[in-house]
Structure formats: C-alpha cells, structure tokens
C-alpha positions as CSV (number, residue, x, y, z in Angstrom):
1,M,70.7,246.7,141.3
2,E,66.9,246.4,141.1
3,G,66.4,250.1,141.8
4,S,69.0,251.0,139.2
5,R,67.4,248.9,136.5
6,N,63.8,249.7,137.4
7,G,64.3,253.4,137.9
8,T,63.3,256.0,140.4
9,M,59.9,257.4,141.1
10,K,60.6,260.5,139.1
11,E,61.6,258.4,136.1
12,W,58.5,256.3,136.4
13,Q,56.3,259.4,136.4
14,A,57.9,260.5,133.1
15,I,56.5,257.4,131.4
16,S,53.2,258.0,129.5
17,V,50.6,255.4,130.5
18,R,47.4,255.5,128.4
19,M,44.2,253.7,129.4
20,L,41.9,252.9,126.5
21,A,38.8,250.9,125.5
22,T,38.6,249.2,122.2
23,T,35.4,250.0,120.3
24,P,34.1,249.4,116.8
25,T,34.8,253.0,116.0
26,G,38.4,253.0,117.4
27,D,40.1,253.5,120.8
28,V,38.4,255.6,123.5
29,S,40.6,257.2,126.2
30,I,39.5,256.2,129.7
31,G,40.5,258.1,132.9
32,A,41.1,256.4,136.2
33,G,38.0,258.1,137.6
34,A,35.6,257.1,134.8
35,G,33.6,254.7,136.9
36,S,30.1,255.1,135.5
37,R,30.1,252.6,132.7
38,A,30.1,248.9,133.6
39,L,32.2,246.3,131.8
40,P,30.3,243.6,130.0
41,G,30.9,240.0,131.1
42,G,29.5,236.5,131.5
43,S,27.7,235.0,134.4
44,G,30.9,233.5,135.8
45,S,32.9,236.7,135.8
46,G,31.7,237.8,139.2
47,P,31.0,241.3,140.5
48,T,30.4,244.1,138.0
49,L,33.5,246.2,137.3
50,T,33.7,249.7,135.7
51,Y,36.2,250.8,133.1
52,G,38.2,253.4,134.9
53,P,38.9,251.5,138.1
54,Y,39.4,248.2,136.2
55,L,42.1,249.6,133.9
56,D,43.7,251.5,136.7
57,S,43.9,248.2,138.7
58,V,45.8,246.7,135.8
59,R,48.1,249.7,135.6
60,R,48.9,249.6,139.3
61,F,49.4,245.8,139.2
62,L,52.0,246.2,136.4
63,L,53.8,249.1,138.0
64,R,53.8,248.3,141.7
65,R,57.1,247.3,143.3
66,S,59.0,249.2,140.7
67,G,57.3,247.5,137.9
68,A,58.3,243.9,138.9
69,S,55.5,242.2,137.0
70,L,56.1,244.3,133.9
71,F,59.8,243.7,133.9
72,A,59.4,240.0,134.5
73,A,57.1,239.8,131.4
74,L,59.4,241.9,129.2
75,S,62.6,240.0,130.2
76,A,61.0,236.6,129.7
77,H,59.5,237.6,126.4
78,L,62.6,239.2,125.0
79,G,65.1,236.8,126.7
80,R,67.1,239.6,128.2
81,P,67.0,242.2,131.0
82,V,65.0,245.3,130.2
83,G,65.6,248.7,131.8
84,L,63.1,251.5,132.5
85,K,64.9,253.9,130.2
86,E,64.0,251.6,127.2
87,I,60.2,252.2,127.8
88,E,58.7,255.1,125.9
89,R,55.0,254.5,126.4
90,I,52.5,252.0,127.8
91,D,49.0,251.5,126.5
92,I,46.5,249.5,128.5
93,R,43.4,248.5,126.5
94,S,40.2,246.9,127.5
95,E,39.9,244.2,124.8
96,K,37.6,241.2,125.7
97,H,35.1,240.1,128.3
98,G,34.4,236.5,128.7
99,A,32.5,234.2,131.0
100,F,35.3,234.2,133.6
101,Y,37.9,236.8,132.7
102,H,38.1,240.4,131.5
103,V,41.1,240.6,129.1
104,A,43.3,243.7,128.8
105,R,46.0,244.1,126.2
106,V,49.1,245.9,127.3
107,D,51.3,247.4,124.6
108,V,54.8,248.4,125.9
109,H,56.5,250.7,123.4
110,L,60.2,250.3,123.7
111,L,62.9,252.4,122.0
112,E,63.3,249.8,119.2
113,A,60.2,247.6,119.4
114,A,56.7,247.2,120.8
115,V,55.8,244.2,123.0
116,S,52.2,243.2,123.8
117,F,50.9,241.2,126.7
118,A,47.5,239.8,127.8
119,V,46.3,240.5,131.3
120,N,43.5,238.2,132.4
121,V,41.5,239.8,135.2
122,A,39.2,237.6,137.4
123,A,36.6,239.2,139.7
124,G,34.7,237.0,142.2
125,E,35.9,233.8,143.9
126,L,35.0,231.3,141.2
127,A,36.8,233.4,138.5
128,R,39.9,233.8,140.7
129,I,40.0,230.0,141.5
130,T,39.6,229.3,137.7
131,L,42.5,231.7,136.9
132,T,44.8,230.2,139.4
133,R,44.1,226.7,138.1
134,E,44.6,227.8,134.5
135,C,47.9,229.4,135.2
136,R,49.1,226.3,137.0
137,L,48.0,224.1,134.1
138,L,49.7,226.3,131.5
139,R,53.0,226.3,133.3
140,R,52.7,222.5,133.8
141,L,52.0,221.8,130.2
142,A,54.8,224.2,129.1
143,R,57.2,222.1,131.1
144,R,55.8,218.8,129.8
145,I,55.5,219.7,126.1
146,P,57.6,222.8,125.1
147,S,55.5,224.2,122.3
148,P,54.4,227.6,120.9
149,H,50.8,226.5,120.8
150,L,49.8,227.7,124.3
151,P,50.4,231.2,125.8
152,R,53.2,231.6,128.3
153,V,52.4,232.9,131.8
154,Y,54.8,235.5,133.1
155,S,53.4,236.6,136.4
156,Q,50.3,236.3,138.6
157,G,48.9,238.1,141.7
158,S,46.1,240.1,143.1
159,M,45.0,243.8,143.2
160,R,42.2,245.8,144.6
161,H,39.7,247.1,142.1
162,G,40.1,250.9,142.3
163,E,40.5,252.9,145.4
164,G,38.0,254.2,148.0
165,H,35.4,251.5,147.6
166,E,33.2,250.9,150.6
167,E,33.5,247.2,149.9
168,P,36.8,246.7,148.0
169,L,36.9,244.1,145.3
170,E,39.9,241.7,145.2
171,L,40.9,240.9,141.6
172,G,43.1,238.1,140.4
173,L,45.4,239.0,137.6
174,A,47.8,237.1,135.4
175,V,50.2,238.5,132.8
176,G,50.7,236.2,129.8
177,E,51.6,236.1,126.2
178,W,49.5,238.0,123.7
179,F,49.4,236.4,120.2
180,T,49.9,239.5,118.0
181,D,48.0,239.4,114.7
182,Y,46.0,236.3,115.8
183,H,42.3,236.6,115.7
184,E,39.2,234.6,116.6
185,F,37.3,232.8,113.9
186,H,33.6,231.7,113.9
187,L,30.9,230.5,111.7
188,G,28.9,233.5,110.5
189,R,27.3,235.2,107.5
190,L,28.8,238.1,105.6
191,Q,26.3,240.7,104.5
192,G,24.2,239.4,101.6
193,E,25.2,235.7,102.2
194,R,22.5,233.2,103.2
195,R,24.8,230.3,104.2
196,A,27.2,230.5,107.1
197,G,30.9,230.2,106.5
198,L,34.0,230.4,108.6
199,L,34.9,234.0,109.2
200,L,38.2,235.4,110.6
201,W,37.6,238.3,112.9
202,D,40.4,240.5,111.7
203,S,40.5,243.5,114.0
204,A,42.3,245.6,111.3
205,T,40.3,244.7,108.2
206,G,37.0,243.4,109.6
207,H,35.4,240.0,109.3
208,R,36.5,238.1,106.2
209,A,35.6,234.7,104.8
210,L,38.2,231.9,104.8
211,N,38.8,229.8,101.8
212,D,38.8,226.0,101.6
213,I,42.6,225.7,102.0
214,Q,42.6,228.0,105.0
215,I,39.7,226.2,106.6
216,S,41.3,222.8,106.0
217,S,44.5,224.0,107.7
218,L,42.6,225.4,110.7
219,Y,40.8,222.2,111.5
220,R,43.9,220.0,110.9
221,Q,46.0,222.2,113.2
222,G,43.3,222.4,115.9
223,A,43.0,218.6,116.0
224,R,46.8,218.3,116.1
225,I,47.2,220.7,119.0
226,L,44.6,219.0,121.1
227,S,45.9,215.6,120.3
228,E,49.4,216.7,121.0
229,Y,48.4,217.2,124.7
230,Y,46.5,213.9,124.9
231,D,48.2,211.5,127.3
232,W,48.0,208.0,126.0
233,N,48.8,206.4,129.4
234,S,46.9,208.6,131.8
235,F,44.1,209.7,129.4
236,R,44.6,213.3,130.5
237,Q,43.4,215.8,127.9
238,I,42.7,219.5,127.5
239,Y,39.0,219.7,128.2
240,P,36.6,221.4,128.1
241,W,37.2,223.5,125.0
242,H,34.8,225.1,122.4
243,H,35.1,227.1,119.2
244,G,32.1,229.2,120.3
245,A,34.1,230.5,123.3
246,G,37.0,231.7,121.0
247,D,39.4,229.2,122.5
248,F,41.5,229.1,119.3
249,V,42.9,232.1,117.5
250,A,44.6,232.1,114.1
251,R,47.0,234.2,112.0
252,V,46.2,233.9,108.3
253,E,48.5,235.3,105.6
254,G,47.4,234.1,102.2
255,D,47.0,230.3,102.5
256,V,49.6,230.1,105.4
257,V,47.7,229.6,108.6
258,D,49.0,229.4,112.1
259,L,46.8,228.4,115.1
260,R,47.1,228.9,118.8
261,L,45.0,227.7,121.8
262,I,44.7,230.6,124.3
263,T,43.1,228.8,127.2
264,V,43.3,225.6,129.2
265,R,40.3,225.2,131.5
266,G,41.1,221.6,132.6
267,Y,43.6,218.8,132.1
268,D,42.3,215.6,133.5
269,P,41.1,212.1,132.3
270,V,37.5,212.2,131.0
271,V,37.0,208.4,131.3
272,G,36.7,207.1,134.9
273,Y,38.6,203.9,134.6
274,R,42.3,203.1,135.0
275,T,44.1,200.4,133.0
276,R,47.5,199.5,131.6
277,K,46.0,197.2,129.0
278,M,46.1,198.0,125.4
279,A,42.4,197.5,124.9
280,G,41.5,200.0,127.6
281,K,43.9,202.6,126.2
282,M,42.5,202.1,122.7
283,L,39.0,202.6,123.9
284,A,39.9,205.8,125.7
285,L,41.7,207.0,122.6
286,L,38.8,206.1,120.4
287,L,36.4,208.2,122.6
288,F,38.8,211.1,122.5
289,F,39.0,210.9,118.7
290,L,35.2,210.7,118.1
291,H,34.6,213.5,120.6
292,L,37.3,215.6,118.7
293,T,35.5,215.1,115.4
294,L,32.2,216.1,116.9
295,Q,33.4,219.1,119.0
296,M,35.3,220.5,116.0
297,R,32.0,220.9,114.2
298,L,30.3,222.9,117.1
299,D,30.4,226.6,117.1
300,R,28.1,229.6,117.6
301,I,27.1,232.0,114.9
302,D,29.3,235.1,115.3
303,G,30.6,233.5,118.5
304,V,27.6,234.5,120.6
305,G,24.6,233.5,118.5
306,E,22.8,230.3,117.9
307,L,24.7,227.0,118.1
308,A,25.9,225.9,114.7
309,W,27.2,222.7,113.0
310,A,30.1,223.1,110.7
311,E,29.2,221.3,107.4
312,G,31.6,220.2,104.7
313,T,34.5,217.8,104.6
314,I,36.4,218.6,107.7
315,L,36.7,215.0,108.9
316,E,39.8,214.3,106.8
317,D,41.5,217.3,108.2
318,V,40.6,216.5,111.8
319,T,41.7,212.9,111.4
320,R,45.0,213.8,109.8
321,G,45.8,216.2,112.7
322,F,44.8,213.6,115.2
323,L,47.1,210.9,113.6
324,E,50.0,213.3,113.2
325,A,50.1,214.1,117.0
326,V,48.9,211.0,118.8
327,S,50.2,208.0,116.8
328,G,53.4,206.4,117.9
329,K,54.0,208.4,121.1
330,D,54.3,206.9,124.6
331,G,53.6,203.4,123.2
332,A,50.5,204.3,121.1
333,P,50.1,202.5,117.8
334,S,51.8,203.9,114.7
335,P,49.6,206.0,112.2
336,P,49.1,203.0,109.8
337,A,48.3,200.6,112.6
338,L,45.9,203.1,114.3
339,L,44.2,203.9,111.0
340,E,43.8,200.2,110.4
341,I,42.0,199.8,113.7
342,L,39.7,202.7,113.0
343,C,38.8,201.3,109.6
344,V,37.5,198.0,110.9
345,F,34.7,199.4,113.1
346,S,31.3,198.7,111.7
347,E,28.4,201.1,111.6
348,D,26.8,199.7,114.7
349,E,30.2,199.7,116.6
350,W,30.6,203.4,115.8
351,R,27.1,204.0,117.1
352,Q,28.1,202.3,120.3
353,V,31.2,204.5,120.6
354,L,29.0,207.6,120.0
355,A,26.7,206.6,122.8
356,E,29.7,206.2,125.1
357,V,31.0,209.7,124.0
358,L,27.7,211.2,124.9
359,E,27.9,209.6,128.3
360,V,31.4,210.5,129.4
361,Y,31.7,214.0,127.8
362,T,29.5,216.9,128.8
363,F,27.2,218.5,126.3
364,S,24.5,221.1,126.7
365,P,20.9,220.1,125.8
366,E,21.3,222.3,122.7
367,E,24.5,220.6,121.7
368,L,22.9,217.1,122.2
369,E,20.0,218.0,120.0
370,L,22.4,219.1,117.2
371,I,24.5,216.0,117.6
372,H,21.5,213.7,117.5
373,R,20.3,215.5,114.4
374,H,23.6,215.2,112.5
375,G,25.1,212.2,114.2
376,E,24.2,209.5,111.7
377,V,25.5,211.4,108.7
378,H,28.6,212.3,110.7
379,L,29.4,208.6,111.4
380,Q,28.7,207.7,107.7
381,Q,31.1,210.4,106.6
382,L,33.7,209.2,109.1
383,R,33.5,205.6,107.8
384,Q,33.8,206.9,104.2
385,T,36.8,209.1,105.1
386,L,39.0,206.7,107.1
387,P,39.7,204.2,104.3
388,S,40.6,207.0,101.9
389,L,43.5,208.3,104.0
390,P,47.0,207.2,103.0
391,R,48.6,204.6,105.3
C-alpha cells in the first residue's frame, strides 16, 4: 500500500525539486554542489553550513523512505491521504537563520493547491537538544490547549549535512507548520522618519508602518496568547520569548490582524516556590502580568539593531489580553475580581513587585538598563490604566 501511494523510484525522479535561496532581489537557484557560500547564523547555531549541502540535506530528509516525512506532513495538514501523483513540483528555500536554527520553507505544488511547510534545521549538539525539546513542548501544548496559535509539528529526525565530508555533520530536522502570509514585525524607522514605529516585514510589499488600530490588536493578541498558556496552578508559562527574536508573526489585512507564536523555547515555572494557597498563586500571577507588560515593550530596531522600548499606550491592550485569557480558568479570579485586586496596589507595592520581577526573570544588562530608565513611568502608566478598564 505504501509503495503504491508513495510511488516508484522512476515516478519520484520525474518530480521537479528546486533548491533556492531567498534574497532581497529575488530567488537564487542553488545546486547541491554549491558549497562555497556559508549560511549566516547566530552563535548557538553550531558548525557552519553551506547553502548547497544544507538545502540538499533538507531535500533528502523529506524524500527518503519514499517521502515518509513529506507525506506525513501533507496528510496531517490537509486531513487526508496524499499520493505522489498529486505532486507537481517541490521548492525548497533557505529563508531564515537564527541563533539556534536555520529555517527552510518547503512549497509543495499539488495539482489543485500549494502547501507550505517550515523545516527547522539544527547543527551542533546544543541546537539539536533545543530542537528536540521544542518539538516535545509544541506537541505537549497542542494536546493540552488545542489552538491555532502555535505551529504544528509533523515529523522530526536527523540527516547528514551533504555527502563526502571528512567529518560528517549530523543535523536535527523538524517539519512543521508554515504560517503563510504571516510576517515578522519590529520597531524600526521608515526612510525619512526620525521616530521608530512598529513595522510589518511584508516579504511581498516591503516594510510598512502599522496604524494604531493594528498595533493595539497585535499587543492585545500577543498578551492573550501568552496568558492562555499560563498555568494558574503550576505557574508554568511560555518563557523565554522576545519580540527582538521574531517570536511572533502577524497577518495584517486592513485593520484585521491575526497573530501567531512560532516558537516555544521553554515551558516551566519561573518562580521557585510551590503552593496551593490563593495568596501564593496570586503573587505568581502578578509577577507574570508585570513581566508581560515589560517584555511586550522590549524589541530591537529592525530586529537586530539596538534594544528599543515601545512607547505609547500599549498597557491597556496588554492588560485586556491578559484578563481575557487568564481570568476565571482553573480557579483563577474572574476578570472583575482580578482587576479589582490589581487596582488596590499602591505605588510602593508595585515597585516591590517590579523588584521581584527583576529577580526571578532573566534580563540582559542592556534590558535592565532600559527597564530602570523607563520603569517608574511604566508603573505610573499602569496604575492610571487599570482603574479605567471596564469591570
């Protein structure tokens, strides 16, 4: 049955597989033997890879064992079995290069549609361990909270980087959901603008500034997604996360915004204590909330530049998203009751909570400097915002 559905060797050879690199000037065709140009990557991404062998490793991973990984992804995505005869062409693109993974986009052109997947590629032991852990967490969270906010993982395995290496590199690979027409967004400056604004990195039309309605929706949805996965009883939460790393992507059509979180690096309690008492649970939730309001403001100019602080009135949006997701679930207080509790904190009490946040959450020296510079105003804005929200 498998051989019939997945085709013969001759049928596989008839499928066109293109390997490409995405550049600012368009796609560049890459051959399997093009090994002279190294891929960019962060310090955690491990050994240096080159374009040709890297993309060829992705190709061989998808097509080995009669395309088992490819068909698993297609069938899970479409909700039905897919046969080889439906595939017209496969494009494998080198898309992104982060601190731990290289990300390829695989476009499978079927007779009646095109389906895209993300293939995260990890080189080096730390990156492979990170990928394995992330895949486990994504599957676990998908079972716990069925939601479209996180990418689905379809298959996972390993593959050698190219052929004929004196010291072969073992790569970890995971095939997951690609969010089509979703793009990164970062604080940045359009040409001629002096002040940084929130820009959507639309790959089709270029960077474009988001308006106040779109920005409000982005921050509200981001807070709601992270709060949705906060566990009131165990204090587990998605952490760490950072706008500067492009952890969120958005699809923006007019004023309609849809947000996705594309990575889960960890899902553990941040506070070190265990308690079943309401007071302890409230303190842990309060720390989560204040950290959420601070972290939402932190980004990097153009994603890779200087650390930046998001100005403006985003606290109402973050608080609304937080209340919508957290309140009332698993025994947590209702939205009016939780808001009432937040409103009674004095200025000094908020300062004490901030000091605790800076102790239990991890910030870089650069981030700490920025928080210390803006922290007082942030707390003042928070105390002004909370009483204005409807109960």
